[in-house]
Backbone as a printed PyTorch tensor [residue, N CA C, xyz], in Angstrom:
tensor([[[  1.0340,  -0.9130,   0.0470],
         [  0.1300,   0.2310,  -0.1630],
         [  0.7820,   1.1840,  -0.1060]],

        [[  0.8160,   1.8400,  -0.7180],
         [  1.2390,   2.9550,  -1.0990],
         [  1.1350,   3.8730,  -0.0850]],

        [[  2.1610,   4.6230,   0.2820],
         [  1.5720,   6.7150,   1.3730],
         [  1.0430,   7.5240,   0.3540]],

        [[  0.4160,   8.4270,   1.5170],
         [  0.2960,   9.4940,   0.0130],
         [  1.3460,   9.9870,  -0.3080]],

        [[  2.6710,  10.9240,   1.0580],
         [  4.4310,  10.7910,  -0.3290],
         [  4.3850,  10.7210,  -1.4170]],

        [[  4.8020,   8.8870,  -0.9470],
         [  4.7650,   7.9360,  -2.2730],
         [  4.2390,   8.5240,  -3.9430]],

        [[  2.8580,   8.4480,  -3.0360],
         [  1.8190,   8.4260,  -4.3100],
         [  2.2350,  10.1850,  -5.2100]],

        [[  2.3720,  10.4900,  -4.2800],
         [  2.8730,  12.4770,  -4.8420],
         [  3.7550,  12.2500,  -5.3410]],

        [[  4.8770,  11.2480,  -5.4350],
         [  5.9570,  11.1210,  -5.3230],
         [  5.9570,  10.3020,  -7.3350]],

        [[  5.2980,   9.2850,  -7.1290],
         [  5.1830,   8.0830,  -8.4600],
         [  4.8150,   9.4760,  -9.9050]],

        [[  3.0460,  10.1930,  -8.9920],
         [  2.8150,  10.9040,  -9.7360],
         [  3.4840,  11.7430, -10.6070]],

        [[  4.3090,  13.4080, -10.2680],
         [  5.6970,  13.8960, -10.3250],
         [  6.4620,  12.8970, -11.4590]],

        [[  7.1210,  11.2350, -11.1910],
         [  7.5250,  10.4060, -11.8690],
         [  6.7700,  10.5820, -13.3840]],

        [[  5.5580,   9.9700, -13.4330],
         [  4.1980,   9.9040, -14.2630],
         [  3.5700,  10.5760, -15.1960]],

        [[  4.4990,  12.4640, -14.7910],
         [  3.9270,  13.2940, -15.7320],
         [  4.4140,  13.5670, -16.6090]],

        [[  5.4130,  13.2930, -16.5910],
         [  5.9820,  13.2390, -18.5390],
         [  5.9180,  11.7680, -19.0640]],

        [[  5.2610,  10.4710, -18.1850],
         [  5.0770,   9.3280, -19.9400],
         [  4.5070,   9.3990, -20.6100]],

        [[  4.0000,   9.1660, -21.6920],
         [  3.0410,   8.7870, -22.4280],
         [  3.1160,   6.9180, -22.1720]],

        [[  0.9950,   6.4970, -22.3510],
         [  0.9450,   5.2700, -21.6700],
         [  1.4380,   4.6120, -23.2090]],

        [[  1.8220,   3.5700, -22.8570],
         [  2.6360,   2.2900, -23.5360],
         [  1.3370,   1.1280, -24.1610]],

        [[  0.3230,   1.4520, -23.0110],
         [ -0.8170,  -0.2980, -23.3690],
         [ -1.7130,   1.2030, -23.9310]],

        [[ -2.8280,   0.4880, -24.6050],
         [ -3.9260,   0.5740, -24.9160],
         [ -4.5810,  -0.3610, -24.7080]],

        [[ -6.2610,  -0.0840, -24.0190],
         [ -6.9810,  -1.1050, -23.7960],
         [ -8.0410,  -0.9620, -24.4620]],

        [[ -8.5090,  -1.5850, -25.7840],
         [ -9.5730,  -1.5470, -26.1150],
         [-10.4220,  -2.7790, -26.4110]],

        [[-11.5550,  -2.9770, -27.0800],
         [-12.9600,  -3.3520, -27.1090],
         [-13.0710,  -4.1540, -26.9820]],

        [[-11.6600,  -5.3180, -26.5740],
         [-11.5940,  -6.7380, -26.0620],
         [-11.2450,  -6.8950, -24.2810]],

        [[-11.1870,  -5.2400, -24.6430],
         [-11.0340,  -5.3960, -22.5610],
         [ -9.9880,  -6.2730, -22.1520]],

        [[ -9.6260,  -6.2330, -21.4130],
         [ -8.5360,  -6.9980, -20.0590],
         [ -7.8790,  -8.4580, -20.9300]],

        [[ -7.6710,  -8.4220, -21.8760],
         [ -7.6360, -10.1200, -22.4670],
         [ -6.5200, -10.3510, -22.0120]],

        [[ -5.6000, -11.8580, -22.0420],
         [ -4.8560, -12.5710, -20.9720],
         [ -3.7970, -11.8310, -22.1370]],

        [[ -3.7170, -11.9440, -23.5070],
         [ -2.3910, -10.5800, -24.1340],
         [ -1.9620,  -9.6380, -23.3210]],

        [[ -3.2560,  -8.3310, -23.2630],
         [ -3.5960,  -7.1320, -22.1350],
         [ -3.2220,  -7.1520, -21.0840]],

        [[ -2.9060,  -8.1700, -21.0680],
         [ -2.2770,  -8.7460, -19.1110],
         [ -0.6690,  -9.1160, -19.2550]],

        [[ -0.5720,  -9.4870, -19.9520],
         [  0.2210,  -9.8360, -20.4690],
         [  1.5110,  -9.3580, -20.5640]],

        [[  1.2630,  -8.4650, -21.3070],
         [  1.6240,  -6.7870, -21.9080],
         [  2.1710,  -6.8220, -21.3160]],

        [[  0.6310,  -6.1020, -19.7930],
         [  1.4050,  -4.6480, -18.3800],
         [  2.4190,  -5.5430, -17.8010]],

        [[  1.9330,  -6.7580, -17.7360],
         [  2.8940,  -7.8470, -16.4600],
         [  4.2190,  -7.6490, -17.0140]],

        [[  4.8030,  -7.8380, -17.9450],
         [  5.8830,  -7.0200, -19.1270],
         [  6.6580,  -6.1870, -18.6630]],

        [[  5.6160,  -5.3360, -19.3770],
         [  5.8270,  -3.0860, -18.9690],
         [  6.2460,  -3.1100, -17.9200]],

        [[  5.8740,  -3.7870, -16.8180],
         [  5.5790,  -3.1620, -15.3790],
         [  6.8660,  -3.9640, -15.1030]],

        [[  8.0110,  -5.1580, -15.1950],
         [  8.6410,  -5.6840, -15.1890],
         [  9.6770,  -5.0060, -15.5540]],

        [[  9.7290,  -4.1390, -15.7260],
         [ 10.7880,  -3.8660, -17.1070],
         [ 10.9410,  -2.4320, -16.7070]],

        [[  9.4240,  -1.5580, -16.0950],
         [  9.4830,  -0.2770, -16.0450],
         [  8.7060,   0.7110, -14.4070]],

        [[  7.7970,  -0.4580, -13.7840],
         [  7.9220,  -0.4440, -12.9530],
         [  6.5000,   0.7270, -12.9870]],

        [[  6.7700,   2.1990, -13.5620],
         [  5.0670,   2.5580, -13.2800],
         [  5.2810,   2.9260, -15.1490]],

        [[  4.0020,   3.2180, -15.3170],
         [  3.5560,   3.1530, -16.6620],
         [  2.2060,   4.0220, -16.3290]],

        [[  1.5290,   3.9090, -18.2870],
         [  1.1240,   4.8460, -18.5780],
         [ -0.4460,   3.7980, -18.5970]],

        [[ -1.3980,   3.6200, -18.7620],
         [ -2.5380,   3.0130, -19.1390],
         [ -3.8290,   3.6400, -20.1160]],

        [[ -4.2570,   3.2720, -21.1270],
         [ -5.0650,   4.9580, -22.3320],
         [ -6.5250,   3.7620, -22.2480]],

        [[ -7.0830,   3.3370, -21.9480],
         [ -8.6090,   2.7390, -22.1050],
         [ -8.9810,   3.6510, -23.5560]],

        [[ -8.9010,   3.5180, -24.2470],
         [-10.1020,   3.3430, -26.1510],
         [-11.2540,   3.0300, -25.7790]],

        [[-11.6060,   4.6970, -26.6470],
         [-13.4570,   4.7680, -26.1550],
         [-13.2870,   4.0000, -27.3210]],

        [[-13.4810,   2.5760, -27.6450],
         [-14.5710,   1.4040, -28.4540],
         [-14.3380,   0.9740, -27.4390]],

        [[-14.2640,   1.3380, -26.1290],
         [-13.9440,  -0.4650, -24.5330],
         [-15.9000,  -0.1010, -24.1550]],

        [[-16.6740,  -0.8800, -24.4050],
         [-17.8780,  -0.6710, -23.6370],
         [-17.8440,  -0.2370, -22.3190]],

        [[-16.6730,  -1.1180, -21.7540],
         [-17.0690,  -1.1790, -20.1540],
         [-16.7010,  -0.0670, -19.2500]],

        [[-16.7440,  -0.2200, -18.4630],
         [-16.3330,   1.1290, -16.3940],
         [-15.2050,   0.9020, -17.2260]],

        [[-14.7150,   2.0100, -17.2710],
         [-13.3120,   2.5890, -16.8660],
         [-12.9610,   2.3880, -15.3250]],

        [[-13.7630,   2.2570, -14.1640],
         [-13.2950,   1.9130, -13.0030],
         [-13.2830,   0.7160, -12.6600]],

        [[-14.2580,  -0.3000, -13.6210],
         [-13.9790,  -1.8960, -13.5770],
         [-12.5890,  -1.7960, -14.2720]],

        [[-12.7000,  -1.9620, -15.1690],
         [-11.1630,  -1.8870, -15.5050],
         [ -9.7970,  -1.8830, -15.2470]],

        [[ -9.7290,  -0.6260, -14.0270],
         [ -8.9040,  -0.3800, -13.7790],
         [ -8.6910,  -1.4220, -12.2830]],

        [[-10.2990,  -1.4680, -12.1050],
         [-10.1300,  -2.0780, -10.9310],
         [ -9.7140,  -3.8560, -10.6450]],

        [[ -9.7220,  -4.4260, -12.4180],
         [ -9.4800,  -5.7900, -12.4880],
         [ -8.3260,  -5.6660, -12.4900]],

        [[ -7.0640,  -4.7110, -13.2750],
         [ -6.0760,  -5.1210, -13.4560],
         [ -4.9340,  -5.1490, -12.4140]],

        [[ -5.6970,  -3.7850, -11.3630],
         [ -5.1800,  -3.5330, -10.4130],
         [ -4.6660,  -5.5460,  -9.5310]],

        [[ -6.2380,  -6.3030,  -9.4270],
         [ -6.1010,  -7.3230,  -8.6650],
         [ -5.1660,  -8.1910,  -9.8770]],

        [[ -5.9190,  -8.5830, -11.5260],
         [ -4.9870,  -9.2990, -11.5360],
         [ -3.3330,  -9.9080, -11.6830]],

        [[ -3.4330,  -7.9620, -12.0380],
         [ -1.4350,  -8.0260, -11.6710],
         [ -0.6630,  -7.5820, -10.1320]],

        [[ -1.5070,  -7.4690,  -9.1240],
         [ -0.9530,  -6.9810,  -7.9920],
         [ -0.0950,  -5.7780,  -8.1870]],

        [[ -0.1250,  -5.2490,  -8.1830],
         [ -0.1900,  -3.6800,  -8.5610],
         [ -0.3370,  -2.7740,  -7.6130]],

        [[ -0.0490,  -1.4510,  -7.4550],
         [ -0.8090,  -0.1760,  -7.2800],
         [ -1.2330,   0.8610,  -7.3830]],

        [[ -2.5710,   1.1210,  -7.5760],
         [ -2.7240,   2.3540,  -8.4270],
         [ -2.2620,   3.6640,  -8.0600]],

        [[ -2.0650,   4.1890,  -8.5420],
         [ -1.2530,   5.6740,  -8.3040],
         [ -2.1450,   6.4740,  -9.0120]],

        [[ -3.1230,   6.7900, -10.8860],
         [ -3.3730,   7.9490, -10.7400],
         [ -4.4460,   7.3370, -11.4640]],

        [[ -5.8960,   8.6680, -11.4450],
         [ -6.4440,   8.3040, -12.8390],
         [ -6.7320,   9.7620, -13.4200]],

        [[ -6.9140,   9.9920, -14.5240],
         [ -7.3550,  11.0340, -15.2490],
         [ -7.3860,  10.9070, -16.4520]],

        [[ -9.2050,  11.2040, -16.8440],
         [-10.1310,  10.6860, -18.2280],
         [-10.0620,   9.8180, -17.8300]],

        [[ -9.4540,   9.2670, -19.5390],
         [ -9.5120,   8.0770, -19.9650],
         [ -7.8230,   6.9350, -19.3730]],

        [[ -6.9730,   7.5910, -19.1280],
         [ -5.7930,   7.2530, -18.6740],
         [ -5.7250,   6.8020, -17.3590]],

        [[ -4.6030,   5.7740, -15.9800],
         [ -4.5510,   5.7460, -15.3980],
         [ -3.1150,   4.8820, -15.9590]],

        [[ -3.2170,   4.9530, -14.4310],
         [ -0.7550,   4.7570, -14.1100],
         [ -0.6290,   4.0330, -13.1050]],

        [[ -0.3590,   3.0710, -13.4420],
         [ -0.2540,   1.8150, -12.0990],
         [  1.6240,   2.1810, -11.9670]],

        [[  1.6900,   1.6390, -10.8590],
         [  2.7730,   0.6590, -10.1940],
         [  2.9860,  -0.2490,  -9.4170]],

        [[  4.4490,  -1.1280, -10.3650],
         [  5.0040,  -2.6130,  -9.3590],
         [  6.2420,  -2.2790,  -8.8910]],

        [[  6.6250,  -3.0200,  -8.3270],
         [  8.0310,  -2.5140,  -7.2340],
         [  8.9110,  -3.8030,  -8.8460]],

        [[  9.7300,  -3.6380,  -9.4790],
         [ 10.2940,  -5.6400, -10.3440],
         [ 11.1560,  -6.2410,  -8.8240]],

        [[ 11.2980,  -6.8140,  -9.7500],
         [ 12.2240,  -8.0540,  -8.7530],
         [ 13.1110,  -7.9230,  -9.5610]],

        [[ 13.3160,  -7.3820, -10.5680],
         [ 15.0810,  -7.2870, -11.3180],
         [ 15.0810,  -5.8700, -11.4770]],

        [[ 14.5660,  -5.3050, -11.5710],
         [ 14.9880,  -4.3480, -12.3030],
         [ 14.7020,  -2.8320, -11.4530]],

        [[ 15.1930,  -2.9330, -10.6990],
         [ 14.6690,  -1.8440,  -9.9520],
         [ 15.2550,  -0.1170,  -9.9310]],

        [[ 13.9960,   0.5730, -10.3010],
         [ 14.8700,   2.0710, -11.1690],
         [ 14.6090,   2.5450, -10.3880]],

        [[ 13.4780,   2.9160,  -9.3670],
         [ 12.2680,   3.9000,  -8.3190],
         [ 13.1690,   3.4400,  -6.9720]],

        [[ 13.2200,   4.7670,  -6.1540],
         [ 12.8160,   4.3470,  -5.1890],
         [ 12.3630,   5.1380,  -4.2990]],

        [[ 10.9260,   4.4690,  -3.5830],
         [ 10.1780,   5.6140,  -2.5830],
         [ 10.5060,   5.9790,  -1.2060]]])
């Protein structure tokens, strides 16, 4: 669980990041989960964009992604959300 200061630090680090994963009409398929998992292992902090052709509720998608990937929620603005998970091998961010 992230503290307020840690979440604030991660938000500032994520400010200039671009979304690297797009969630489309297939929502959180196995392939998308695998891609997010791999990106989290390499980068630790990523932004994900939920496309307009997705019919599911954004908050449900975010909750499901956090649960399946065992990661921490950082922020959500519009259709873009940011998540964090400490890498097992590539520790880049110190909180």
